[in-house]
C-alpha positions in Angstrom: 0.1 -0.3 0.0 1.3 3.4 -0.9 1.9 5.9 1.8 -0.4 9.0 1.4 1.0 12.6 1.1 -1.6 15.7 1.8 -1.2 18.9 0.3 -3.6 22.1 1.3 -3.5 25.5 -0.1 -5.1 28.6 1.2 -6.8 30.3 -1.6 -5.4 33.7 -1.9 -5.1 34.2 -5.8 -3.0 32.9 -8.4 0.6 31.4 -8.0 3.5 32.9 -8.4 7.0 31.3 -9.1 8.0 31.0 -5.6 4.5 28.9 -4.6 5.5 26.8 -7.8 8.9 25.9 -6.9 8.2 25.8 -3.3 5.0 23.8 -3.0 3.2 23.2 -6.4 6.1 21.1 -8.0 7.1 19.1 -5.3 3.8 18.5 -4.5 2.9 17.1 -7.9 6.2 15.4 -8.2 5.0 13.2 -5.3 1.9 11.5 -7.4 3.7 8.5 -8.7 5.2 7.6 -5.1 2.2 8.4 -3.0 -1.4 8.3 -2.9 -2.0 12.3 -3.4 -4.3 14.4 -1.8 -4.7 18.2 -2.7 -7.2 20.8 -1.2 -8.3 23.8 -1.3 -8.1 25.0 2.6 -11.4 27.8 2.1 -12.7 27.5 5.7 -9.1 28.4 6.5 -9.5 31.4 4.6 -12.3 32.8 6.8 -9.7 33.9 8.9 -8.8 36.8 6.7 -11.6 37.0 3.8 -14.9 38.5 4.7 -16.5 38.9 1.1 -18.4 35.3 0.2 -17.8 36.3 -3.7 -14.0 36.8 -3.4 -13.7 33.3 -1.5 -15.6 31.6 -4.0 -13.6 33.3 -6.9 -10.3 32.6 -4.8 -11.5 29.0 -4.6 -11.9 28.4 -8.2 -8.6 30.3 -9.1 -6.7 27.5 -6.5 -8.3 24.6 -8.1 -7.9 25.8 -11.5 -4.2 26.5 -11.0 -3.4 22.9 -9.7 -5.5 21.5 -12.8 -3.5 23.8 -15.1 -0.3 22.9 -13.8 -0.6 19.2 -14.2 -2.7 17.7 -11.6 -4.9 15.1 -13.0 -8.0 14.5 -11.1 -8.5 10.6 -12.1 -5.1 9.8 -10.2 -5.1 11.7 -7.2 -8.1 13.5 -5.1 -9.0 17.5 -5.3 -11.4 18.8 -3.0 -12.7 21.7 -1.0 -12.1 21.7 2.5 -15.7 22.7 3.2 -16.9 19.6 1.6 -15.4 17.4 4.1 -17.7 17.9 7.2 -15.7 15.0 8.8 -12.8 17.3 9.2 -14.5 19.8 11.2 -16.2 17.2 13.8 -12.4 15.8 14.2 -11.2 19.3 14.7 -13.5 19.8 17.5 -12.4 16.3 19.1 -8.6 17.0 18.5 -9.1 20.6 20.6 -10.4 18.4 23.8 -6.5 16.7 23.8 -5.0 19.8 22.5 -2.7 21.8 25.2 -3.3 25.2 25.0 0.4 26.0 25.7 0.8 24.0 22.2 -1.3 26.8 20.3 0.5 29.6 22.5 3.4 28.8 20.6 2.1 28.8 17.1 4.2 31.3 14.8 1.2 33.2 13.6 -0.5 33.7 16.8 2.6 34.7 18.3 3.6 37.2 15.3 0.0 38.6 15.9 0.4 39.2 19.6 3.8 40.9 18.9 2.5 43.0 16.5 -0.1 44.4 19.0 2.3 44.7 22.1 4.7 46.5 19.9 1.8 49.0 18.9 0.8 49.5 22.4 -2.2 47.4 22.0 -3.5 44.6 24.2 -2.1 41.2 23.3 -5.2 39.6 21.7 -6.8 42.8 19.9 -8.3 42.0 17.1 -7.7 38.3 17.3 -10.1 35.8 16.5 -10.5 32.1 17.9 -10.3 31.4 14.4 -6.8 32.5 14.1 -5.8 30.8 17.4 -7.5 27.6 16.6 -6.1 27.6 12.9 -3.4 24.8 13.8 -6.1 22.5 15.3 -8.2 22.6 12.1 -4.8 22.0 10.1 -4.0 19.0 12.3 -7.8 17.7 11.3 -7.1 18.3 7.8 -4.0 16.3 8.1 -4.9 13.5 10.5 -8.7 12.7 8.7 -6.8 11.0 5.6 -4.0 9.6 7.4 -1.3 11.4 5.9 2.1 10.1 6.0 3.9 13.3 5.0 3.0 17.0 4.3 5.2 18.8 1.6 5.3 22.2 3.2 7.8 25.4 3.0 10.2 25.6 5.6 8.3 28.6 6.8 5.3 26.3 7.4 6.9 23.3 9.2 5.7 24.1 12.5 1.9 23.5 11.4 2.7 19.8 10.7 4.8 19.6 13.6 1.9 20.6 15.7 -0.5 18.2 13.9 2.0 15.5 14.7 2.0 16.8 18.8 -1.6 16.6 18.6 -1.7 13.5 17.0 0.6 11.9 19.6 -1.4 13.7 22.7 -4.7 11.9 21.2 -2.8 8.6 20.9 -1.4 8.6 24.4 -4.9 9.5 25.5 -6.7 6.8 23.4 -4.4 4.2 22.2 -2.9 4.0 18.7 -5.6 5.6 16.5 -3.7 8.4 14.5 -1.3 8.2 12.0 1.9 10.3 13.2 2.6 12.8 10.2 6.0 14.1 9.1 6.6 17.3 7.1 8.5 17.2 4.1 10.3 20.8 3.5 11.1 22.9 0.1 13.4 26.0 0.3 11.8 29.5 0.0 12.7 31.5 -3.1 13.9 35.1 -3.0 11.5 37.5 -4.8 12.6 40.7 -6.8 13.2 42.4 -3.7 15.3 40.1 -2.1 13.0 38.7 0.4 10.8 35.9 0.6 8.6 35.9 -2.5 5.4 36.4 -0.8 1.7 38.1 -1.7 2.1 39.8 1.1 5.6 42.0 0.3 4.1 42.4 -3.2 7.5 40.7 -4.5 5.9 37.9 -6.5 6.2 36.9 -10.2 2.8 35.6 -11.2 3.2 32.5 -12.9 -0.3 33.1 -15.3 0.5 36.8 -15.6 0.9 38.0 -19.2 4.7 37.9 -20.8 4.9 41.7 -20.7 4.0 41.7 -17.2 6.5 38.7 -16.2 9.3 40.6 -18.2 8.7 44.0 -16.0 8.8 41.8 -12.7 11.6 39.8 -13.5 13.8 42.8 -14.5 13.1 44.3 -11.0 14.7 41.4 -9.2 17.4 42.7 -7.2 21.1 42.3 -7.9 24.4 43.6 -6.5 26.8 45.7 -8.6 29.2 43.8 -10.1 29.9 44.5 -13.6 29.4 41.7 -16.3 33.0 41.1 -16.6 32.9 40.4 -12.8 33.1 36.8 -11.5 30.3 35.8 -9.7 28.9 33.0 -7.5 26.2 31.2 -8.8 25.5 29.3 -5.7 24.6 32.5 -4.0 22.8 34.5 -6.6 18.7 34.8 -6.4 18.6 35.6 -9.8 20.4 32.4 -10.6 19.0 30.2 -8.6 15.5 30.9 -10.1 16.9 30.6 -13.6 18.3 27.3 -12.6 14.7 25.7 -12.3 13.5 27.1 -15.4 16.1 27.6 -18.0 17.3 24.4 -20.6 19.8 22.3 -19.0 22.6 23.6 -21.8 21.3 27.4 -21.4 21.8 27.0 -17.4 25.4 25.1 -17.7 26.7 28.0 -20.2 25.4 30.9 -17.6 26.9 29.1 -14.6 30.4 29.0 -16.6 29.9 32.6 -17.6 28.9 33.8 -14.1 32.3 31.8 -12.7 34.7 33.1 -15.4 32.9 36.5 -15.7 31.7 37.8 -19.1 27.7 38.1 -18.3 25.7 40.8 -17.2 22.6 40.6 -14.8 20.5 42.0 -17.6 21.4 39.7 -20.0 20.2 36.5 -17.3 17.0 38.6 -16.5 16.1 38.4 -20.3 16.9 34.8 -20.2 14.7 34.2 -17.2 12.0 36.0 -18.9 11.7 34.1 -21.8 12.1 30.6 -19.8 9.2 31.7 -17.7 7.2 32.3 -21.0 8.1 29.0 -22.4 7.4 27.2 -19.3 3.9 28.5 -18.3 2.4 29.4 -21.9 0.5 26.2 -21.9 -0.3 26.2 -18.2 -1.9 29.6 -18.7 -3.9 28.8 -21.7 -5.4 25.8 -19.6 -6.0 28.0 -16.7 -7.8 30.6 -18.6 -9.9 27.6 -20.2 -10.9 26.0 -16.5 -11.9 29.8 -15.3 -14.4 30.0 -17.9 -16.0 26.7 -17.2 -17.0 26.7 -13.5 -19.2 23.9 -13.8 -16.3 21.6 -14.7 -14.4 22.6 -11.8 -17.6 22.1 -9.5 -17.7 18.8 -11.1 -14.1 18.0 -10.5 -14.3 18.7 -7.0 -17.6 17.5 -6.1 -16.0 14.0 -7.0 -12.7 14.3 -5.3 -14.8 15.1 -2.1 -17.0 12.0 -2.5 -14.0 10.1 -2.7 -12.1 12.0 0.3 -15.3 11.7 2.1 -15.1 7.8 2.1 -11.4 8.2 3.3 -12.4 10.6 6.0 -15.3 8.5 7.6 -13.0 5.6 8.3 -10.8 7.8 10.1 -13.4 9.5 12.0 -15.3 6.1 12.6 -11.8 5.1 14.6 -11.6 8.2 16.3 -15.6 8.5 17.4 -15.0 4.8 18.6 -11.9 5.3 20.6 -13.3 8.3 22.5 -16.8 6.5 23.2 -19.0 8.5 20.8 
């Protein structure tokens, strides 16, 4: 029997290069080795999205992105979190064995508290229980399908570690009921301004953007002041690291050698990267546009995934309910 891999994405707009390299591609690469599950974390998004029409739009965009990038719904499961009610019953049961101190240490909650205190506000000012309980719901997402591995960026590793801690707490109380998940981490990609590529920083390169827009953003990637004739270290250069993923193998090796020897300027590498991004994502961009114009097809795919996922979730929840006496 194959091990299970689970990947969730909070609907927050179309993916960028950092998303693709840090989450989409690694998660899609697991489909041959694992039974793979992918879900749209629409209920998680309620912590920040208040417009129902926006939430529906973002959820469709997330589903279309996965499918456009190569996810095959005949071979794997893709579903909306909100279509699996078993997740939310499990979240309540898990909350009854989750130490409050564990949630106090969650990065998102701590960061929000620190921000309030730095601004002279009460520690919990404006913070919802949804934000506080976020790790418990995420644990339920993972544990309901008996996930063995969860591919995440290194900055999200703590969420999987908390899910494992919660599963261990449940198993200590009720026996060997829940599978203990492991994080599978991937590196973070730098954005045009040198920081982590993130929508919150506004420094992303959207993979489905038009070529002219992509090129404009690529040309903004921050580089140092070394001249074309100066040697450069490709292993530490953020621009080259992105190009390495998207350029053809011979072109990448040529640029690597010219970096080391001197003789190539950052502007030339940016042009090569812009061309490589256009070539890599031209077909997925077309597929994405087609899917977004056929919401009925997306609904059909997500409903089928939810039906199949609920079959798995019901088995896990049944074990949990029997263990606790329900």
